[in-house]
C-alpha positions, 0 to 999 in steps of 0.5 A: 569304844571300838578299837579304831577310836583314838582319844587325844592329840594325834597327827592325822594324814589329810585326805587328798582330792576334792570331797565332792568327788568322794562316794560311799564315805562315812562321816564322823561329824564333830569328832573332837579328839575322837579320830575314827579309822574308816571315817572322814573325821570333821570338826569346826574346831581347829584344835580337834583331831579332824581330817577336815575342819568344816562347819556343819552348815558347809557339809551340803556344799562339800559332799555330793547328794547320795555320797555317804553311807553313814553319818555319825555324831557323838556328842555334837548335835547338842551344839546346834540350836533347833533351827540349825539342827533341822537344817542339818537333818535335811542336808544329812538326808540328802547326803546319805545313800538310800539305806544309809544311816544317821547315828546320833549319840548324845545326852538325853535331856530327860535323863539328865533332868531325872538325875538332877531331880533325884539328886536331893542335895547330893552335889556330885550327882546334881552336877553330873546331871547339870553337866549332861545338859550344858556339856562342861567338864568339872575341871573347867569349873575348878580351873575357871576355864570358859567352855562352849555349852550345848545350844539345845537339849534332846530327848529320844522321842523328840529327835525321832519326831524331827528325823521322821519329818525329814523322811528318816525311818527304821529307828533303833534306840540303844545304849550309847557305844562311845561315852558309855554313860547309859544314865545320861546318854542315848544312841538313835540310829535312823535310816534313809 
């Protein structure tokens, strides 16, 4: 994890001025507890460590076309169902400057399914695979805490296909940088 990432509660100074006027920005969407320096950190949950609290559907109105150099999503795309994700991809493409990057890290449904199928009655291994599909923490299960599960599962080939349909290209598939769970996660970078 880069040194600019801080996990956990943090008091974050709010950015002043209208978002629509900002140019050359980098967005960290669905930031949760991960506030990154140099990014505008956005989340829909008021408990997140965000600069702004917006639903992804509001981004197209909040930022101008071709105002963004990078959009980063770490374990947040899965909370959108497929039609919401498709709408988001069109908005992201419009917001990015030519040459701008969309960077997505998330669990691969294929890798998680492989883990489940290979667990062979090994409960911890099985639960890890299932956890990657549904986005829960084992403490939430132990403590009987409600959680919001993912709405959709992604594979690298499907994500690349959906992004190609919108106009993205220059795909780069690598190991994850943030959660560092290569058995589960993928990182896909796409260029406008």
